[in-house]
C-alpha positions in Angstrom: 83.5 96.7 110.1 87.0 95.4 109.8 90.4 96.0 111.4 91.0 98.6 108.7 94.3 100.5 109.3 95.4 103.7 107.7 98.8 105.1 106.8 99.5 108.7 106.0 101.6 109.9 103.1 104.5 110.9 105.4 104.6 107.3 106.7 104.5 105.9 103.2 107.4 108.2 102.1 109.5 106.9 105.0 108.8 103.3 103.9 109.7 104.1 100.3 112.9 106.0 101.4 114.0 103.1 103.6 113.2 100.6 100.9 110.8 98.6 103.1 109.4 95.6 101.3 105.7 96.0 100.7 103.1 96.1 97.9 101.8 99.5 96.8 98.5 98.8 95.2 96.9 101.4 93.0 93.1 100.7 92.6 92.3 103.6 90.3 91.1 103.3 86.7 93.6 103.3 83.8 92.7 106.9 82.7 93.6 108.1 86.2 97.0 106.3 86.0 97.7 108.2 82.8 97.2 111.5 84.7 99.2 110.7 87.8 101.0 107.7 89.2 103.4 106.6 91.9 106.6 104.6 91.0 106.6 100.9 91.6 102.9 100.7 92.2 100.9 97.5 91.2 97.9 98.7 89.3 94.7 96.7 89.6 91.5 98.7 89.2 89.0 98.3 92.1 86.4 96.4 90.1 89.1 93.8 89.1 90.4 93.1 92.6 88.2 90.0 93.1 89.6 88.4 89.9 93.2 89.0 91.0 93.3 87.9 94.6 95.6 85.0 93.8 98.2 87.5 92.6 98.5 89.1 96.0 100.4 87.6 98.9 98.3 87.4 102.1 101.4 87.5 104.3 102.8 90.6 102.6 102.1 94.2 103.8 99.8 95.9 101.2 99.3 99.6 101.1 96.3 100.5 98.9 95.6 103.9 97.4 93.2 105.6 95.0 92.6 109.3 94.3 91.3 110.3 97.7 91.1 107.2 99.9 87.5 106.1 99.5 87.9 103.4 97.0 91.1 102.2 98.6 89.3 101.9 102.0 86.7 99.7 100.3 89.4 97.5 98.8 91.1 97.3 102.1 87.9 96.1 103.7 87.4 93.5 100.9 91.0 92.3 101.2 90.8 92.0 105.0 87.5 90.0 104.7 89.3 87.7 102.3 92.2 86.8 104.7 94.6 89.7 104.1 95.5 91.0 107.5 98.4 93.4 106.7 96.4 95.9 104.7 96.7 99.6 105.0 94.7 102.4 103.4 96.7 105.5 102.2 94.7 108.4 103.8 93.9 111.1 101.2 95.2 109.0 98.3 97.4 110.2 95.5 95.8 113.7 95.9 97.3 114.1 99.4 100.6 112.6 98.1 100.7 115.3 95.5 99.8 118.1 97.9 102.2 117.1 100.7 105.1 115.0 99.3 105.5 115.5 95.5 103.9 118.6 94.0 105.2 117.5 90.5 102.4 114.8 90.4 99.3 116.4 88.9 96.1 116.6 90.9 92.8 116.0 89.1 
């Protein structure tokens, strides 16, 4: 197991509102992105993460999300095991964001 850390949607909203500098990484598939998305998120599907590690800054804070938090937790573990230490999983994913922060984002 890793030093996997979680962040809730309320904490993410505060970071966005305060314009904190971080990478918001969406690891869902393209068809999911077409249904619902978060502004300014970097989209790299989970299966493509290993091929794109050089595009991510190991010193930067990275918040990873998917639909519900399962895939993003796996990506967080993978990133952590590859030297990324400031990685956070968005608990509940975009589904929870839609339910608690922005109801205009469709759930699926």
